[in-house]
N, C-alpha and C positions, 0 to 999 in steps of 0.2 A: 504494500500500500504506500502510495506517495503522499507525504505530508507536506502541506504548504506552510513551512515554518515562518516565512515572511508574513503571511496573513495572520498566523497565530500571534506573532510578536506584535503586530499592529493592533490586533484585537485586545491583547493583554494590556497594552498601554492605554487604549481607549477605555479600559475597564478600571483604571486607577493605579495600575502597577507602574513602577519607575521604568525607565528605558532599560536599565541593566536587568532588572527582574523580568521584564517582558521578553528579552532575547533568551535568557537562561531558561525560563519556564517554557518557551516555545519548543525547546529541544528535549523536553522531558522524555519523549519516546526513545531518544537515543542515549541520553545521559543516565536514565533510570534513577535520577535523584528525585525523591518525593517533593511535592510542591512546597511543603512547609520549610524544608531545608533549603531549597532553591530560593524561596522568598527571603529567608533570613540571610543567606549567604550573599545575595546580591544587593540587599538593602542599603549598605553604605555607599554604593557606587552610583546611585541615582543623582541626577543634577550635576554631573561632572565631579563626582566624589563628594558626597554629603552637601550638595548644593554649592560647592565652591567653584563650579563652572570650569573645571580643568578637563581631564580626559573624558570625552563623551561616554556616558553610561552604556549606550548601545555598543560601543567598542569594547568596553569592559565586559559586558555580558557575552559578546562574541568570543572574546579571549578566554573567558571562563569555560565556555563550551569546548573551545579548541583544547584547552588544558585537560578537561575530562576525557576527551576522545583521543588526543594525540600526544599528551605529555610523555616524556621518557619514563620508562618503568625502572630504569637503573640510574640513580642520581649521579653516579660517578662516570657514566658513559659520555665522554666528550662529544663523540659523533652524534649520538641521539639528541643531546642537548643543543648542539649546533643546528641540527636539522629542525628541531622544534622552534627555536628562536627565529630561524629563517622563515618557517611557516607563519608564525605570529606576525613578523614584520611584513610579510607579503599580504596577509589579511588586512592589517592596519593600513598599508599603503593603498590597497584597493579601495578601502572605505574612504580614504583621503581623496583619491582620484574621483570617486563618484560623488562626493559630498563637499569637496573643497576644503575640508578641515577635519580634524579629529578632536578639536577643542570645543567643549560645550558652549562657552560664551561666544565664540566666533560663529558657531552654527546657529545660535539664537539671535545673532546680530546685536549682542550687548557690547557696549564700548566702555562702560563704567567698571569700577572695581569693587562696587559694594557687594558684600557677601552677607547673606542671611541664612540662618538655619531653618527659618519658617517656610514650609512649603506653601505654594499657591493653591488656592481652592480649585478643584477640577470642575470647571464650568464649560458651557458650550464656547464661550469666548476664549477661554484658556486653550481648548483644543483647536480652535480656528487659528490662533496666532502662533502655536507651537509646531515646529516641524518634527517633533520627537517621535510620533507614531510612525512617520515615514522613515526616520533614521533607524528606528528599531527594525522595521521591515527590511531596510537596506542591509543592515548588518547580518540579519538572518539569511537573506538571499545570497550574500557573499559567501557565507559559511556553507549554505546548501550547495552552492556551485562547487566549492572545494570538496565537500563530502562526496558529491556525485562522482567526481573524477579520482578521488582518493579515499575509498571506504576505510573507516577505522578498523583496526584489528580488534577482535573481541576476545 
């Protein structure tokens, strides 16, 4: 069965999850991580890491899934570690090429440096002005394309 992870990620975001949670949760069928654990594990990465607007949470979620599926199984194996970092950099670069940045504040068009830990209310206006649902879908689609051509070892 083919799963549309991009659509799932977009739907999760539109249901109130953060961008990082949305991407990680979308791949539950492949990661086999229960939704409660995935929700908690990705929680700090929303809003560009705790709303500090740094690395896009969709990218963080994409990398979490990549880690679960492709991380080296032997921590001292230099070649495996090198190949994994190459994969991660490639995924991030593809996201950057498709979306012009990997930095949350740039993707949101924010120019100021004010940071708040208070999340915005999820209203229709919020969803209309935020590109985050599409960014979560983009991250999931990039990962889906990689997985299609490089199935993870089980």
